[in-house]
FIBABA-478239 format. One record per residue (C-alpha): x, y, z. Coordinates in steps of 0.05 Angstrom, whole numbers, plus 5000, padded with zeros to 4 digits. Example, Ala and Ser with C-alpha at 12.3 -4.5 7.8 and 13.67 -1.06 7.14 Angstrom:
FIBABA-478239
524649105156
527349795143
end
This chain:
FIBABA-478239
508694068485
502293698457
495294048467
490393658510
485293268469
479293608491
474193188444
469392688473
470991958457
467191318465
472090688472
471989948492
465689688475
462889098506
458288578507
457188248583
464388568590
467488198541
470888548477
466988278420
465987608449
464986928406
459286478434
455486838475
450886508530
446187078539
440487268500
441387908526
447988108541
449888728589
452489228546
458089808564
462690358541
467190848568
468891538562
474591988545
474992658556
480993148567
475793688593
474093728665
467993518694
464993168632
459092698646
454592388601
447092658592
444792138555
446591528504
442291248440
445190528424
443590228356
443989428342
443789098274
443788488243
449588698190
455989078187
452789618144
447089698183
441289538132
437689038181
434989458238
435288998307
434189518369
434190258365
433990538444
432691208425
435891698463
435691538531
435992068586
442191738634
448991738655
449590928652
454990758617
455090008640
449989438657
446089688600
441289008577
441888928499
433689048481
433888738417
430288118398
433787558438
440587318410
440586698368
444486088364
451386378319
448286998306
452787608306
449988368327
453388928310
452189528352
454890208368
453390748410
451991578413
452792048467
451392678486
454892978545
452993528602
456794068554
452993898494
458393538455
456892928420
460592318404
459191778359
462691098379
466190578322
461989958310
463089238355
459688558356
457388028392
456587338375
452486828393
454686118411
450385428404
445085628452
439484918440
441284138443
439884168375
445884628349
449884108359
450883598298
457583288316
458882578360
462982448412
467882008389
472781668441
479981818448
483981188478
488480728446
486879888443
490479788507
486080268545
480180038508
480579338529
482779468598
476079898616
472379338579
475078848633
470479188676
474679378742
470479508806
471879828870
470879288917
470279198997
466378819048
459378859068
461279529119
464779979087
466780309153
468879689180
475080019224
479679269221
484179129171
481878769105
485578179072
483978118996
485677458958
485077218892
487976588868
488376678793
492176108735
496676368690
497276188617
502975678603
505476198547
505876708598
512477288580
511077708626
504978048679
503078698706
500478778776
497079448791
493179518859
489480068893
486480078961
482280579003
484080969045
490980519075
494479969032
498779599085
501679109041
500978698979
503677968974
504877518902
505576888918
507276868985
512377398981
511678198993
511478538931
515079228925
510879848921
512480548897
515181018942
508281548937
502781158961
495781318938
488981098917
486381478869
490681088809
493180398806
499980348827
504979768807
506279138846
512878858828
513178078837
513777408806
507577128766
508476388738
504775988693
499975638729
496375688796
498176398836
495776798888
495177588897
493977828969
491878578994
490878769066
487779489074
483579949129
478980399121
478881049153
473981189207
475881839230
479482509199
480083139179
474183069128
467882619135
470081899118
466181469074
469480789083
474180349052
475080068972
480179668933
481279648868
487079088820
487979028753
492778388721
494778398658
498377698636
501677748578
502577178532
507976968471
503077058422
501777868444
495277698475
493378008537
489277628593
486578108638
483078038707
480578508750
477178688820
470378408818
466377928860
471977328848
475777658899
475177398968
475277939033
476377699112
476178229169
482078059209
484977519166
487976899193
495276829201
498476509138
493276829096
498377129043
500976339035
500376008966
496375448993
491675759041
484675679025
479176269023
473675988996
469876099058
471776749060
465877249037
465577468966
467778188956
462278678933
462379338899
464779868958
459780298999
464780798994
464381508954
470681208914
467681298842
473581478795
476681068742
483680878766
486480578710
494080838697
495581418659
493781388580
497681588524
495482208473
491582088420
490882398353
484282428320
483482788240
478682838181
480283228117
474383628079
473884038016
469884738017
465884777961
465785497949
470086047973
469586168048
466186728078
466986488153
468585928195
467685758271
470285108310
465684968364
470484438408
470584068477
472883388503
472383078563
479883008579
484883538541
484883768475
489284168420
485884318357
489984388286
488084618221
492584428162
498884338206
496985048250
494485188320
487285418321
488585838375
493586048437
488485668486
491285208536
488584548568
481484748540
476484558559
478784718629
476884448688
468384478710
463584058745
462883588691
456883158722
453183848708
456984168645
463084218601
465384778571
466584848502
470585418465
469085778401
475885938349
474586348289
478885998238
477086348175
484586508161
486585798167
482285528112
483885428043
482085197976
482384437962
483583978008
483284178092
485483748149
482083828212
486883448275
485983448354
490483138399
487082968463
489982818534
487682678599
487383378622
483683618692
478183068667
481282438667
488182498690
490082378771
486882918814
485783068888
491182938935
487682208926
490382228859
483682038827
483381858753
476582038717
474682398783
469482828753
466182278711
466781578675
471681368617
473581408565
476782078547
472182318486
472382888434
466583298411
467583818351
464784108293
466784628243
461285078209
463985408143
459585938111
458786088043
457386818002
450686507984
448286488060
449185708050
453485218108
457384648117
459284268171
464983898185
463883428249
466382838292
463382268272
465681508249
469181668191
474781998229
481181638240
485081548301
492981408319
498281478363
501981988385
508782308416
505582448486
507581828519
502982088581
501182748609
498482878677
496983518710
500883358774
505482878755
507783178685
508383068611
512982468574
514082658503
517682188464
519682498400
520981778358
513681788357
512282428329
508282368250
510582898203
504583248167
499582888208
495283478222
495583768146
491983478085
494382858037
497482538104
496381758094
492381538149
490880898117
495180538187
489980888229
483880528254
476980918244
473681188308
469280898351
462781278376
462381458448
457081498496
454082318511
455682528580
448882718613
452383478618
449884158587
454484438535
456485158555
460885618514
467185918552
467086648549
471786708607
479386848583
482386258563
488885928594
494786278552
502786308556
502987028573
510687148590
517086778581
522886858634
530086718623
534186378683
537886778724
543686248744
545485538735
548885128774
551084278781
549984098840
551783418830
554583118763
550183118709
544483568757
543284178727
539284688769
536585348741
533985828781
528986368749
528886828806
521286768807
516086338831
511586218771
505185718737
506485318677
511985038645
519185078606
521884958535
528284578528
532784648463
537984038459
541583648405
543482888427
541982208402
536181778391
532881478451
535982048496
531882208553
531982808589
528282908655
525783588681
523983628760
520584248786
521484538852
519785158896
525385028939
532484788940
535284198987
541684419025
545584098971
542784508914
539084028884
531184128877
527283938939
520683658912
518583508988
511984038996
508983728929
506683118970
503882618913
505383138858
511782808816
512183478774
517283178724
516983198658
520382748606
522482818538
525682308492
529682568436
528982258360
536182408345
535183068300
542983358282
538983968280
537683958355
530083968379
525584368422
521784028469
514984408503
509584098543
502184208528
497983808567
501183868643
502784568685
507384698745
508985178803
516285228806
522385748810
527085118798
528484668746
533384068758
534683718687
538083038686
540082678624
541583288584
546483048520
552383538538
552884128581
546684618575
547385408578
542385918593
539586058533
538285298526
531785348566
526685838584
520185908630
513485938604
508386298647
501486078635
495186298678
487986518658
488787098611
485587678649
487888278633
491588678690
488989278716
493289508765
499189728779
503190008846
509590388852
511790458927
517790808953
518390279003
521889708975
518789229025
511589389013
513189338931
515788758936
509388488979
505088768920
509788388868
508887758910
501187818919
500587948837
504887378817
500286858866
494487218835
497586998763
499686338791
492686148821
487786408768
487485788730
481585608701
478685738766
481186088823
485685608855
489485558928
496285258897
500085198828
504484628849
503284068899
496983528897
492084018905
490984578861
483284518871
478085198880
478285288946
471985798956
475086119020
481886318984
477886738932
472887058977
478087379019
482287578957
478087848919
478788548938
486288558922
484588118850
480188648825
484389208828
490088758797
486088418744
479188478706
476087858738
468588028723
467987408669
473086968705
469887028773
462686988736
465086268705
467886048773
460986148802
457185708740
462385268775
459285408850
452285318828
453284678800
456684398861
451084688905
447984088944
440284038936
439184289009
442584938991
449684809024
455485038977
461584658981
468284919004
471584628940
469184728873
469284388828
472483748866
472482988844
466382608858
469482218915
469582838961
464982939014
460483538996
461883929070
460884629078
464685109132
463685819149
467986379107
468485839055
461685719031
459886469038
464186548971
456986428940
455187058967
461387528971
463687388906
456887638872
457188288912
463888398900
463688398823
456988808830
460489308872
467289348821
463689248757
456289558768
454388828740
447488718770
446088088719
451287708770
446287828819
440387528776
443886968757
446186728829
440087038870
435886338869
442885958894
443986538951
437186488977
438185718981
444385809026
441586359070
436085809078
440785359088
444085639146
437285929176
433785269180
436884959241
439385579274
432685899301
435786279351
440586759308
446586449326
449485919281
450185349325
448884779276
450884499209
457284779202
460384239173
467884269167
467984899220
475285159194
474085759231
480986249223
484585709190
492685739192
492586269256
499486389284
497586059359
494685449328
499784869336
495584449285
492384799222
485284739245
486784909325
481085319353
484485969361
477986329362
470986099382
468485789309
461385939333
463786649329
466986549257
460586239233
455586749264
459387429242
459187139164
452286969169
450987709191
456187929137
451487519085
444787829110
447288509096
450788379030
444488059016
439988619028
444289128981
444688558936
436788608935
436189348936
440989388871
436788868833
429589208849
427988608904
424689098955
421188649000
427388169001
432288779018
427488899084
426988139097
434988079103
435688809134
431188479194
435787779196
442188179196
438788619260
436587949286
443887649286
446788249303
442988269374
444087529383
451387639372
451388219422
448587889470
452187229467
459087349439
460988069463
462088159539
458888879538
465989249543
469589089476
471688459482
469187979423
469087189434
475787049468
478587729451
483387459405
485187859344
481887509293
474987579345
475888359344
477288399274
471388029253
465888309301
469089049286
469188979209
462288679201
459089089248
457888699302
460489239363
455189729388
458290329374
458790499454
463689929449
468190059380
472990369420
474489909468
473689369413
479089739374
484489869429
483589059457
485788919385
491589479392
493789209448
494888489431
498588699365
503889119405
504588539464
506788109413
512088569381
507588969335
505488269300
499187949283
495787239296
490587249248
489486639198
485786639132
478487019158
481887529204
487887739158
483688129106
480388639148
485588769206
488789379173
482289639157
478989529216
485889839256
485090459200
478690579217
478890629294
484591119283
490590669307
495890879264
501890629296
499189889300
497789929223
504690179202
507389739255
504189129223
505089359146
513089479154
513988869205
519388249179
519387829229
515487289246
509587339231
508087839183
507388009107
514188289115
517787649140
516887299072
521087689015
525287829079
527287129072
527587158990
519887028974
517987178912
510486988922
505986988976
505586369023
500585889050
502686019121
506386539160
510986069170
511585729112
519485599114
519185209174
515384549191
510084129154
513384119086
506683819067
502884359084
507684929058
505785188990
509985778975
505086018928
497186168960
495286858951
489786859014
494287289061
495387738999
489387999013
492588619042
493388958976
486489168974
488289519033
494389838989
490090018933
484390308980
487590689036
495190839022
493591008943
486591318954
483590838903
476390618931
469390528905
464390848932
458990758874
458690058842
464090098780
466890658809
462591188784
463791528848
470291468884
472591498951
479891798958
481591819032
488991659026
492391449089
499891819094
505391419123
511991819132
515491099143
512190819077
513691439030
510591578968
505191198933
503691208855
497490758834
492790608773
486590208766
483390148700
475890038725
469989938684
468390688674
475790868657
482790938688
483691168752
490391448781
493691748845
500191938874
500292018942
506392438981
508692759034
513992879087
514192749164
509093329176
503592909134
500492879071
502793419022
501293328955
495992888920
495192818850
488892438826
485992248753
478692138747
475691818690
470092228651
463392088671
465791948743
465992398809
470892308873
469892488941
476892688966
478492759039
484593189059
487493249125
487493969153
490794559125
491294989068
489694619001
491894918933
489794588870
494294898808
494095618837
488195618878
485195478935
480494888944
476095278977
475995878916
475795378855
470395378810
471894648799
471994368867
465294488909
467294398975
462893879013
464893959088
470794189130
471994009199
478294159253
480693389217
480193689152
476093859088
472393419040
471393658972
467693378905
470593338830
468793118772
472492798714
479793098699
486193068730
487793468800
494293678832
492993758901
499094138946
498794339010
500894979027
504895149090
506895859104
514595929122
516896099185
end
């Protein structure tokens, strides 16, 4: 048996909660470490940090000196401010409470490009000649003078086609409703999927000579979102025999008329007395031109001496893949990821030292549409985040031993060529034509003389900010469980798990063979892929084989899908299970939680929530990974953060999302409900969603002890609180509630936004909650006056809530489950009414056959409210329920992720995402209340261990890697109650443990007599004890009878 390692160890040194980060933005990052020791009761007594400008420590930057403190995180670097591209080495020595000393290994952090003048590279355009010519034609969104005129609008263009016309393309779009298109008086055919953010092909006959194109469209004047008016766009390409293309676009040459007269679409109709169309007054701002092919860009360079270090700084308006000498520079995917591009664009820093070599080198990029340029949002808007064209900016820094540098930057000397990516689209998929591949294009000595030189693009009016959050990566691969052939030549692969990413496919076939891969969460009754819940997202990849006799391998690079099933059509021969593999892609947040639950049902619920988290942590926390949405809904992540922070290390990821929230905040202080969102989207607020701007910083501070996140967001949070208060002087949130979603998707709602709980109650409760969190964060960050101010505000809101929204006998609002839950959870029910309020909630649950009725806002807190009230039967009844509506219903019918709706398998499939984590917030309860792992102080420096034992649920084992160290528990018992608790407490932490009444032993001693376990309190209900670090085994002793 190996003896315990009693040495004191310092591990996991981090800067801004990152291990050896490249490209830091913070001048004084927060430093942290954790301690390990197998001895009990180990606490840090003092620390000393040293930071140097070099690895050998010759140039000291900062010596903290001995600091008498047990702090091991949230410690600001105290040396001179970090400079651009500077690497600082640091270590820490500590002394513990038993006099033992320890010294850490060295770590480092490195600055990014912290000033605009650090950028030497040009923005270069990444579009082919066809796209450039389309853009130069100057397409406009047009309408009549009144964008909200509700009448049908007829648009007409009479034009002349050249005598040598050989082909014509008609591309149209109309916001909000395209009712018809006529070409020379005949109806034109349109695709089945109609949307306005991208031009759609209208098929009809154009002849040499005079032609007419007519469109009929209407603007929405009411709707779920605020309306903003109509818009129309069109592009006509006339192909001539000599290869020239003439382009006609929507603009003032078009004529428009409301309620056009009969016969207006006929060729001879005279529309000269109609008004000239004018630029639309709606919010339509995107560039709806069709999908563009991927573009390759390259240059060559020669280092002038042996290379000591090299860094590549790169970003794009679009998405890029970077390569040096034929190799990818990193495993990052879909960079630079989505952002509020009008404010800032993320760039990535890559250590490419090992990729450079003596002599000629090649630096090459493929640029595709990505989030910036691709169709995005359910309106399918291309260039929804900023203007065309796609652009690339990159610079390679090469360091030499003599201290000098060489820069290789994007500029006029770069070459641009075609790529095998025919098109790529986040929602639609990717088409790859392997016949267009150019061998060696990303290696030195490639002959690029046929490639043209690039054009310099306009610099966007946005700040470049380093991405330090976890990148998108492929984290695992899954093999299919089964293959069927539901129709001749259509092969259906089932991976057994709903997941985010794509597949790799191996095939051998003739040149030009086209294989299609359709992705889906569901199957039709006939066993084929059912994409009906994906709405306008095509979710289909295509590969065209080059005809390699050795076989070919396809894997997309610039799209992603949410799927369990893949239907393959056009495959040469019959594929096998070995020919396809799923690639799971998501933001690579370290997984920090694990649970083993004896109940198979609860285990599946936990598994499903983790898979939904993986699926929706995709650059930003999204709502779903599959349909035409995949957006950063603020409400979803604020309710799920508790669970998310157990499962994964989320501080850098959520701080990056909060950067987007601040960038999207309105001038009046309102947080929008979706970030980032296309520029055409209305900036609306809603209670329970917008408050993510406050709830997320508070959650990160509590979980990671991170006060920097409070400072980063304080001004924005204050602006939000002022926005709510400005028109609600009586402390009831009556005005400025925006979209006002309320308890979204509650069980009793017939329509998703039906008011099953008074919206005024939801809003006022969240206002009170926000005031409470602001007071706590103000106190933690040294803002004593602000803390007092927000405490007073919270008290005023509470008094107003009690007077208007409580009946004095425990009933909140209309007595709905959500009303009771929010009032109780947010401390708005006076003490003398709390028992009654909880009983009203419990009675409603029993009356519904032990089922819930809550939606997005009420569900996350439901079980905690019941547990706090001691209503155990309802807690376990809800946990183990498998009838609709319940958490257990989803896995009982085969779900492998959490659904958007409780009844996701019925009803309107357009609102049925089968991979939405919001209702998976229950997993936070699993960790805190079933496993007994809860933070009692920021960063888990104190742990609250209060497990609730349910014999029906059985044994629960859990692990959580907190910022201070790993916490584990095992909770077990029998019909008589909790009888065993095993607990590991990290060094430099303590735990307060609540055990039910009985005789408890730790090891061979009663806890009351144990020297390592001071008893804090004993009551008839049980005993509360305090323990320091170490591993403990508590057993409840029962004398034999």
